N, C-alpha and C positions, 0 to 999 in steps of 0.2 A: 919584478923581469924587466930588463932594460931592452933597448931596442936593438943590441946585438944579438941577443939571446932570442927574442923576436923573430927577427930575420933568419938565423940559424932554422927555426922550427919551418917557416916557410920555401927555404933553401931546400930542406929537406922533402916537403910535401912536393915542390916544383920540380925534382929530381925524380918523382918516381915516375919510372917509364909507363908509355900510353898503354902498353901491350898487356902491363900487369892488369889482372882481376881483381883487386884487392876489392871486397864490399865496401860500398861507400859507410856503411853505417859505423865500420871499424875506424875508419879514418876520421869520422866525426866524432866518434867517442875519443878518439887521440887528442883531437885539435880543442874538443868544447871545454875542458879543464883551463887549458891556456886561455882560451877566450875570455872566461869567466875573469880572468887576472888581467887580460888585457884592457878590460872595462877602464880598471883603476887608471891606465897609461895614457889616456889620452884619446881625441877625435883621430890623431893618426895611426895609432896602433888597432881602434877598432876598426878603420877602412880597411889597414892591411888584412886583418884577419877576416874581414866579410870578403875580400877579395880573394883569399885563399878559399873558403867555402863556396862562392861562384865556380871557382875555377872546377873543384871537386864535383860539384853537381854538374856541370858541362862535361867533364870528363866521361862521367859514368854515365851520360846520357847519351855521349857519343859512342862508349864501348859498348852500352845495350844494344844501340841502334834504334832507330824508328820504324816500326811497323807498318806496310803498306796497306792501304784501305783500299775496298772495293767499293764502288757507287753504280746505281742501275740508271737507267735513261731518264729517271726523273729526280735524279740528284739524292735519292733516298740509301743511306748509309747499307751495305749489305752484311760485310763482316772483313776481317782480315785477310789478307793472300795468305794461304798457306799451301804446302806442299807435303803431298802424299801418293808419291810415285807420279807428281805433275802438279802443276798449277790448280788451285781450287778454294774453296771455302767452307769453315764447318758451320752448318746450320740446325738448328733445332726443330725436330718435328715431331709433333706427337709424344713428347717426353725423351725422343731418341735422337741423338747425336751421328749426324749425317754428313759424309764429306761429300760434296758437290765438285766436278770437275770444270774448270771452265778452258775455253780454247779462244783463239785470236779469229775474229771476224774474216769470212771469206767476202770478198767483195765481187768476185767471179771466177766461176770456174769450179771443179768438183774434188779439189785436192790434190789433183796431178803435177806435172812440173809445171804446167801454165796456169797455174792458180794464182789469182791475187788475191793478198792477203792486207787486210788494215794496218796499218803501223800502231794504232792508238786504241782501238774498241775491240772489246772480248765478248762473247758469247757463251752460253750453257752449253756443256759437252755433254751429248749424247751419245749412247752406246751405239756401237756398229751390229749388235746383232742382239735378239731377245725371244725367249722360249714363252709356249705359253701352252696350258692345258688344252684349251678349245683346238677346235680344228681349222678355224680361220682368223687366228690372232684376236680374237675378242676378248674383253674381260682385261683383267690386270696382269702382268707378266710374272713367271717365275723368277724369283732372286736367285741369280747362281754364283754371281760375284761374291767374293768372300773380304774386300778391303775396306777399308772406311773403320770407325768407330762400331758402326750398327750396318751392317750389310745392305746396301741399295743400290738401285738401278735408274739411270736419267735417259729417258725418252723423248726423242724430238721428232715430230711429225706436222712439220710446215711450220710455223709459228708457234706452236704448242709446245711446250716443255714441260715434263711433269717429272718430279721424284717420287720413285716407287721405295717405301721401306719396309724391310723386314720386321716380324716381330721378335720377340725375345727367345722364344723357343730354339732349341738345336735346329741343324738343316737336316732334312730327311729324303726319302726318293719321292718324286713328283715325276708323275706320267704327263710327258710331253707330245702333245697334238698338232703342234704347228710352230713355225720359226719365223721371225722377221730379219733379215739381212741383206747384205749387198749396198750398193751405192743409193739405191733408190728406197732401201728399206722395204722393199716387199714381203708379203707373207706366200708362206710356202707350208702347205699342210704335210704332214709327215706322213708317207708313205707307210710305213710300218711304225706306228706309235712307241716311242724311246724312254726309256727313266733316266731322268737326272736327279743329283743331290741339291737342294737348294731350300729356299724358303718361298711361302705363298707371301702376297704382298698383306702387309696390313694396314699402312695407311700412304696415302697419297699425299701429295704438293705441288702445285701449279709453281711452277719457278716463275715462269713469264708474267704469269697474273700478279706474283707478290713483288716480282722484281723484273720489269721490262727490260728487255735489251734495247742497245748496246750496254755492257757492261764498260765500267773504265776503273783503270787502276791511279789511284793517287797517293804521293807524298804527302803526308799533314805538314804543310808546311803552313799551310792558311790557318788562322786562329779559331775558326770555328770548327776545323777539321780535328782540333785537339779533344775536343770533346768525345772522341770515339779512342778506343772503345769503350 
């Protein structure tokens, strides 16, 4: 195979539109037989072939996109930035996969129009309401949210942020004795106990204990980042 034939093959490769989603392995399979023949064509042909393979590799990486990484305040890797109705991360807790939402750090204010937010830092996002079987909001909450791989609930009280995870059983009726809600997450006993469908808490996980805030999101440009995930 001569130079003209080799260049014709490369012209086909480089003419492939960037928007096309051809699996890289198919293109490699297409080129490799020619690569074996090019090894007998001299250093110039091998260099051209290697350049074509490098181009394919880079194109595949750009098309797939690099995942964004979440790190805690200690620089420890938390997980990939995911979206499940909002930004967050999937964590494995007691053999259960739970989605934990994150939100932008509030520098000052209460979430109103004059609230000041951080441009670069994030924190674990706690729920704005939680039900309890007790009359004073003691004990673990009832999990009534059905989102995520495994239903779970994140509660923030001061600097303590805890994830509560449901068991593998089906949801069922649970008697509610009190509720935390409002900007200050105050506890209000139920005047007349009500019944909600949900799950009791099976396991808990200290989010701020395992991954202290603030959280940061990073694009894996640095070489040490590329060992994740």
